[in-house]
TIGU-689989 format. One line per field, with one value per atom (N, C-alpha, C): residue number from 1; atom name; y, x, z. Coordinates in steps of 0.02 Angstrom, whole numbers, plus 50000, padded with zeros to 5 digits. Example, Ala and Ser with C-alpha at 12.3 -4.5 7.8 and 13.67 -1.06 7.14 Angstrom:
residues 2
tormar: (1;1;1;2;2;2)
zalum: (N;CA;C;N;CA;C)
yy: (49716;49775;49835;49888;49947;50002)
xx: (50660;50615;50660;50642;50684;50645)
zz: (50390;50390;50390;50354;50357;50394)
END
This chain:
residues 186
tormar: (1;1;1;2;2;2;3;3;3;4;4;4;5;5;5;6;6;6;7;7;7;8;8;8;9;9;9;10;10;10;11;11;11;12;12;12;13;13;13;14;14;14;15;15;15;16;16;16;17;17;17;18;18;18;19;19;19;20;20;20;21;21;21;22;22;22;23;23;23;24;24;24;25;25;25;26;26;26;27;27;27;28;28;28;29;29;29;30;30;30;31;31;31;32;32;32;33;33;33;34;34;34;35;35;35;36;36;36;37;37;37;38;38;38;39;39;39;40;40;40;41;41;41;42;42;42;43;43;43;44;44;44;45;45;45;46;46;46;47;47;47;48;48;48;49;49;49;50;50;50;51;51;51;52;52;52;53;53;53;54;54;54;55;55;55;56;56;56;57;57;57;58;58;58;59;59;59;60;60;60;61;61;61;62;62;62;63;63;63;64;64;64;65;65;65;66;66;66;67;67;67;68;68;68;69;69;69;70;70;70;71;71;71;72;72;72;73;73;73;74;74;74;75;75;75;76;76;76;77;77;77;78;78;78;79;79;79;80;80;80;81;81;81;82;82;82;83;83;83;84;84;84;85;85;85;86;86;86;87;87;87;88;88;88;89;89;89;90;90;90;91;91;91;92;92;92;93;93;93;94;94;94;95;95;95;96;96;96;97;97;97;98;98;98;99;99;99;100;100;100;101;101;101;102;102;102;103;103;103;104;104;104;105;105;105;106;106;106;107;107;107;108;108;108;109;109;109;110;110;110;111;111;111;112;112;112;113;113;113;114;114;114;115;115;115;116;116;116;117;117;117;118;118;118;119;119;119;120;120;120;121;121;121;122;122;122;123;123;123;124;124;124;125;125;125;126;126;126;127;127;127;128;128;128;129;129;129;130;130;130;131;131;131;132;132;132;133;133;133;134;134;134;135;135;135;136;136;136;137;137;137;138;138;138;139;139;139;140;140;140;141;141;141;142;142;142;143;143;143;144;144;144;145;145;145;146;146;146;147;147;147;148;148;148;149;149;149;150;150;150;151;151;151;152;152;152;153;153;153;154;154;154;155;155;155;156;156;156;157;157;157;158;158;158;159;159;159;160;160;160;161;161;161;162;162;162;163;163;163;164;164;164;165;165;165;166;166;166;167;167;167;168;168;168;169;169;169;170;170;170;171;171;171;172;172;172;173;173;173;174;174;174;175;175;175;176;176;176;177;177;177;178;178;178;179;179;179;180;180;180;181;181;181;182;182;182;183;183;183;184;184;184;185;185;185;186;186;186)
zalum: (N;CA;C;N;CA;C;N;CA;C;N;CA;C;N;CA;C;N;CA;C;N;CA;C;N;CA;C;N;CA;C;N;CA;C;N;CA;C;N;CA;C;N;CA;C;N;CA;C;N;CA;C;N;CA;C;N;CA;C;N;CA;C;N;CA;C;N;CA;C;N;CA;C;N;CA;C;N;CA;C;N;CA;C;N;CA;C;N;CA;C;N;CA;C;N;CA;C;N;CA;C;N;CA;C;N;CA;C;N;CA;C;N;CA;C;N;CA;C;N;CA;C;N;CA;C;N;CA;C;N;CA;C;N;CA;C;N;CA;C;N;CA;C;N;CA;C;N;CA;C;N;CA;C;N;CA;C;N;CA;C;N;CA;C;N;CA;C;N;CA;C;N;CA;C;N;CA;C;N;CA;C;N;CA;C;N;CA;C;N;CA;C;N;CA;C;N;CA;C;N;CA;C;N;CA;C;N;CA;C;N;CA;C;N;CA;C;N;CA;C;N;CA;C;N;CA;C;N;CA;C;N;CA;C;N;CA;C;N;CA;C;N;CA;C;N;CA;C;N;CA;C;N;CA;C;N;CA;C;N;CA;C;N;CA;C;N;CA;C;N;CA;C;N;CA;C;N;CA;C;N;CA;C;N;CA;C;N;CA;C;N;CA;C;N;CA;C;N;CA;C;N;CA;C;N;CA;C;N;CA;C;N;CA;C;N;CA;C;N;CA;C;N;CA;C;N;CA;C;N;CA;C;N;CA;C;N;CA;C;N;CA;C;N;CA;C;N;CA;C;N;CA;C;N;CA;C;N;CA;C;N;CA;C;N;CA;C;N;CA;C;N;CA;C;N;CA;C;N;CA;C;N;CA;C;N;CA;C;N;CA;C;N;CA;C;N;CA;C;N;CA;C;N;CA;C;N;CA;C;N;CA;C;N;CA;C;N;CA;C;N;CA;C;N;CA;C;N;CA;C;N;CA;C;N;CA;C;N;CA;C;N;CA;C;N;CA;C;N;CA;C;N;CA;C;N;CA;C;N;CA;C;N;CA;C;N;CA;C;N;CA;C;N;CA;C;N;CA;C;N;CA;C;N;CA;C;N;CA;C;N;CA;C;N;CA;C;N;CA;C;N;CA;C;N;CA;C;N;CA;C;N;CA;C;N;CA;C;N;CA;C;N;CA;C;N;CA;C;N;CA;C;N;CA;C;N;CA;C;N;CA;C;N;CA;C;N;CA;C;N;CA;C;N;CA;C;N;CA;C;N;CA;C;N;CA;C;N;CA;C;N;CA;C;N;CA;C;N;CA;C;N;CA;C;N;CA;C;N;CA;C;N;CA;C;N;CA;C;N;CA;C;N;CA;C;N;CA;C;N;CA;C;N;CA;C;N;CA;C;N;CA;C;N;CA;C;N;CA;C;N;CA;C;N;CA;C;N;CA;C;N;CA;C;N;CA;C;N;CA;C)
yy: (49509;49497;49440;49439;49390;49289;49291;49220;49161;49116;49071;49012;48978;48913;48855;48792;48767;48692;48635;48598;48523;48513;48447;48395;48331;48250;48229;48162;48119;48075;48074;48050;47986;48029;48011;47970;47921;47897;47916;47957;47985;48074;48097;48148;48193;48204;48250;48306;48263;48325;48373;48341;48397;48449;48423;48465;48504;48505;48532;48606;48585;48629;48672;48645;48701;48733;48703;48751;48822;48789;48843;48901;48861;48926;48973;48926;48972;49048;49028;49051;49131;49094;49153;49195;49154;49195;49252;49230;49282;49332;49320;49396;49455;49404;49465;49424;49482;49459;49421;49371;49333;49263;49264;49214;49140;49097;49018;48993;48941;48911;48868;48801;48726;48705;48691;48674;48594;48544;48473;48471;48427;48390;48341;48314;48216;48236;48200;48211;48143;48149;48109;48111;48097;48108;48168;48198;48270;48314;48302;48341;48315;48282;48245;48281;48269;48315;48369;48421;48485;48492;48466;48473;48436;48425;48386;48441;48499;48534;48609;48611;48669;48662;48602;48589;48607;48604;48613;48695;48733;48791;48823;48793;48821;48831;48770;48760;48821;48823;48869;48951;48975;49036;49052;49026;49035;49010;49033;48998;48998;48970;48930;48919;48915;48885;48852;48789;48746;48765;48746;48735;48695;48686;48618;48579;48513;48462;48462;48500;48506;48428;48414;48363;48354;48429;48471;48512;48491;48525;48606;48617;48702;48722;48701;48739;48725;48683;48697;48766;48765;48805;48868;48894;48938;48971;48918;48915;48940;48910;48911;49014;49019;49087;49139;49126;49163;49184;49144;49154;49184;49215;49260;49215;49154;49091;49035;48995;48925;48858;48864;48788;48735;48696;48641;48557;48525;48436;48395;48408;48393;48408;48376;48400;48421;48411;48451;48533;48528;48596;48657;48630;48672;48678;48627;48626;48701;48691;48719;48799;48811;48861;48891;48855;48863;48899;48879;48862;48935;48952;49009;49087;49057;49102;49147;49113;49120;49070;49135;49109;49052;48980;48934;48919;48873;48863;48730;48733;48674;48610;48588;48531;48460;48432;48358;48300;48254;48184;48151;48171;48118;48127;48123;48146;48169;48178;48197;48272;48280;48370;48404;48374;48392;48381;48356;48363;48423;48419;48475;48549;48563;48604;48629;48581;48590;48618;48591;48626;48700;48731;48788;48830;48805;48813;48820;48785;48791;48734;48749;48691;48680;48632;48619;48658;48701;48726;48688;48616;48583;48518;48448;48402;48349;48310;48271;48261;48254;48240;48311;48365;48420;48493;48542;48615;48660;48690;48764;48818;48832;48893;48934;48956;49032;49046;49008;49002;48993;48959;48949;49017;49060;49126;49164;49170;49210;49210;49170;49138;49167;49139;49142;49229;49269;49347;49378;49353;49384;49371;49303;49297;49339;49343;49416;49450;49485;49550;49555;49513;49526;49473;49465;49430;49424;49487;49506;49474;49507;49469;49386;49349;49277;49275;49321;49297;49297;49344;49375;49321;49293;49236;49196;49161;49092;49101;49149;49166;49115;49112;49048;48973;48965;48897;48876;48929;48919;48939;48961;48962;48890;48855;48821;48735;48730;48676;48703;48764;48763;48725;48759;48730;48634;48623;48547;48492;48551;48512;48509;48572;48567;48492;48492;48440;48371;48356;48264;48297;48361;48367;48370;48390;48396;48343;48304;48244;48192;48192;48166;48180;48276;48288;48267;48257;48242;48164;48138;48056;48036;48089;48077;48112;48155;48172;48152;48102;48054;48017;47971;47914;47938;48008;48021;48017;48036;48051;47970;47929;47859;47825;47836;47816;47831;47907;47929;47905;47898;47857;47807;47753;47688;47683)
xx: (47857;47836;47781;47742;47702;47718;47663;47682;47658;47687;47670;47676;47609;47599;47634;47670;47685;47662;47631;47622;47644;47698;47702;47717;47724;47729;47764;47785;47852;47800;47818;47764;47802;47852;47906;47951;47972;48037;48100;48126;48177;48180;48116;48093;48109;48104;48122;48056;47993;47950;47939;47993;47991;48059;48108;48143;48138;48090;48052;48001;47974;47948;47988;48029;48102;48122;48125;48141;48107;48022;47966;47976;47974;47985;48033;48083;48145;48139;48130;48099;48043;48022;47962;48010;48052;48083;48132;48147;48208;48185;48104;48071;48037;48022;48016;48017;48017;48015;47953;47954;47904;47940;47894;47908;47905;47932;47895;47890;47859;47834;47797;47831;47822;47787;47709;47659;47646;47687;47666;47606;47551;47493;47503;47557;47561;47627;47638;47695;47742;47804;47873;47855;47820;47843;47827;47794;47769;47828;47846;47912;47972;47970;48039;48033;47971;47972;47989;47959;47958;48050;48079;48140;48176;48164;48210;48197;48153;48112;48159;48161;48194;48262;48297;48366;48397;48347;48359;48351;48297;48291;48353;48395;48476;48496;48505;48558;48551;48477;48461;48459;48486;48500;48433;48386;48323;48308;48270;48255;48182;48164;48101;48101;48051;48029;48007;48007;47945;47907;47832;47781;47771;47786;47740;47694;47691;47643;47587;47536;47480;47438;47421;47361;47290;47285;47211;47222;47169;47129;47125;47097;47099;47163;47197;47284;47314;47281;47314;47286;47211;47194;47175;47225;47264;47305;47356;47431;47408;47365;47341;47312;47254;47249;47303;47352;47395;47435;47416;47449;47434;47449;47453;47435;47468;47450;47470;47425;47450;47478;47537;47534;47544;47514;47486;47498;47509;47527;47456;47454;47401;47351;47286;47220;47200;47199;47188;47206;47274;47303;47263;47267;47199;47122;47094;47052;47035;47102;47086;47112;47128;47157;47105;47042;46975;46937;46929;46896;46886;46988;46997;46995;46977;46974;47052;47109;47176;47176;47209;47242;47277;47254;47290;47331;47365;47399;47409;47363;47386;47449;47475;47524;47483;47474;47456;47503;47464;47476;47415;47371;47307;47251;47219;47137;47117;47099;47072;47105;47162;47188;47144;47152;47108;47040;46999;46931;46921;46980;46951;46967;47021;47048;46974;46961;46907;46858;46826;46762;46764;46827;46850;46860;46845;46878;46957;46987;47051;47093;47139;47214;47259;47299;47348;47401;47429;47496;47547;47569;47599;47568;47609;47598;47659;47652;47733;47778;47756;47783;47821;47792;47814;47792;47820;47814;47867;47835;47886;47892;47951;47963;47957;47959;47955;47897;47832;47756;47705;47757;47737;47752;47796;47831;47788;47773;47751;47647;47620;47546;47541;47603;47598;47606;47651;47664;47590;47568;47509;47448;47446;47399;47407;47483;47495;47483;47483;47458;47375;47368;47278;47230;47259;47225;47144;47117;47019;47022;47047;47017;46989;47059;47039;46996;46972;46939;46846;46845;46787;46771;46820;46805;46802;46831;46804;46751;46720;46672;46612;46583;46525;46536;46618;46629;46630;46666;46692;46611;46579;46513;46479;46456;46467;46503;46558;46591;46564;46573;46548;46475;46449;46364;46364;46404;46422;46432;46487;46537;46475;46433;46396;46333;46307;46268;46276;46335;46334;46337;46341;46335;46281;46213;46164;46128;46138;46130;46133;46170;46203;46175;46140;46114;46044;46013;45958;45952;45992;45984;45984;46043;46028;45982;45941;45886;45806;45816;45760;45771;45838;45836;45834;45851;45858;45739;45707;45642;45612;45630;45603;45629;45661;45694;45654;45636;45579;45514;45500;45417;45398;45451;45455;45419)
zz: (51675;51595;51626;51573;51584;51570;51628;51642;51585;51557;51504;51522;51538;51581;51523;51563;51499;51537;51480;51533;51475;51494;51441;51478;51435;51462;51419;51449;51409;51351;51282;51231;51182;51152;51096;51129;51118;51153;51128;51092;51074;51093;51119;51148;51121;51061;50989;51021;51027;51014;51086;51155;51190;51183;51123;51089;51064;51025;50980;51024;51072;51138;51163;51179;51209;51163;51088;51041;51019;51036;51015;51078;51138;51177;51168;51181;51168;51113;51062;51017;51036;51069;51100;51148;51204;51232;51219;51156;51122;51081;51079;51050;51107;51145;51214;51284;51347;51390;51421;51432;51476;51512;51557;51627;51601;51592;51565;51635;51641;51722;51682;51693;51709;51755;51716;51758;51770;51806;51811;51823;51781;51804;51846;51839;51865;51910;51976;51999;51979;51972;51956;51876;51811;51764;51723;51752;51710;51743;51817;51813;51787;51764;51732;51687;51639;51568;51569;51626;51653;51640;51684;51690;51642;51595;51540;51475;51482;51450;51455;51537;51567;51535;51546;51530;51456;51422;51334;51339;51368;51387;51380;51428;51472;51415;51368;51311;51281;51273;51206;51217;51291;51322;51369;51355;51391;51470;51516;51562;51597;51643;51649;51708;51757;51831;51834;51886;51881;51935;51933;51992;52016;52102;52114;52093;52084;52055;52117;52083;52125;52118;52169;52159;52171;52191;52203;52126;52118;52052;52068;52119;52134;52131;52175;52169;52116;52050;51988;51936;51977;51943;51949;52008;52042;52001;51983;51949;51873;51835;51772;51773;51821;51847;51837;51828;51840;51764;51721;51676;51628;51592;51519;51464;51487;51407;51454;51408;51423;51346;51359;51321;51328;51320;51334;51289;51328;51308;51346;51411;51428;51427;51417;51394;51462;51517;51593;51579;51552;51559;51520;51471;51405;51450;51463;51490;51556;51588;51643;51628;51580;51521;51505;51461;51448;51491;51550;51618;51645;51652;51654;51605;51551;51513;51481;51498;51478;51412;51367;51310;51293;51235;51236;51184;51187;51107;51140;51090;51122;51074;51080;51063;51080;50998;50997;51011;51041;51045;51046;51024;51056;51017;50997;50949;51005;51081;51131;51128;51120;51114;51049;50992;50936;50940;50987;50983;51037;51089;51128;51109;51058;51036;50974;50959;50881;50918;50991;51009;51016;51026;51037;50989;50890;50861;50842;50882;50873;50840;50801;50779;50833;50848;50881;50833;50875;50854;50827;50848;50831;50855;50832;50836;50874;50911;50915;50865;50801;50746;50716;50727;50716;50747;50752;50786;50767;50722;50693;50748;50748;50828;50829;50760;50747;50703;50707;50710;50766;50815;50903;50915;50881;50924;50904;50849;50824;50835;50853;50882;50953;50981;51041;51071;51033;51039;51028;50969;50968;50995;51030;51106;51167;51196;51237;51225;51164;51144;51138;51125;51101;51133;51220;51258;51231;51219;51235;51163;51123;51056;51062;51099;51096;51137;51186;51245;51214;51161;51138;51090;51043;50986;51029;51081;51117;51164;51172;51232;51224;51162;51132;51180;51142;51145;51221;51246;51334;51365;51361;51375;51381;51310;51288;51353;51331;51390;51465;51481;51534;51587;51519;51538;51524;51472;51484;51554;51578;51617;51674;51674;51754;51747;51671;51677;51708;51706;51764;51827;51848;51923;51927;51892;51898;51920;51870;51838;51925;51948;52009;52071;52074;52138;52123;52057;52058;52078;52040;52075;52137;52178;52268;52301;52258;52282;52290;52221;52190;52258;52273;52299;52382;52407;52459;52474;52434;52423;52420;52391;52380;52429;52472;52518;52590;52592;52651;52624;52586;52589;52579;52590;52617;52682)
END
């Protein structure tokens, strides 16, 4: 079955947002065979939030597995690369998914999520206040069935984001080269 990466974090004190996320994932798992893989982007709290969702999924008759929390970005990129779909609250989960051209669904808790999704021409699938499990399951199933359509539709936006991400590194290299040249000419 396709791997659906899931990145959650604690946000609401009553955890209703995580309860809704679990209900949405259970609705997807009820529709089709998927492998739900929790991807904690931060040691400790994200692992605990992932376990919370896994426990809720169990009560709803669905299962998930917990990936190790990776501090190294390359290790987490490899995890994301294995996914057929990413459902993320963490901004980095969505950035990594876009970078690897993995179809994604974002759950908004902060304007930065909305802004990033907007740059891809996407809207959040839900927020920490509202997430419709059936609408989530329908959209997720569609992305799993037609990933090529998503990639084609997002290719230009992803290309722009990747080009922008390279610019700061180029400026740093330029600065270091100029500094080296000026120190040699002294």
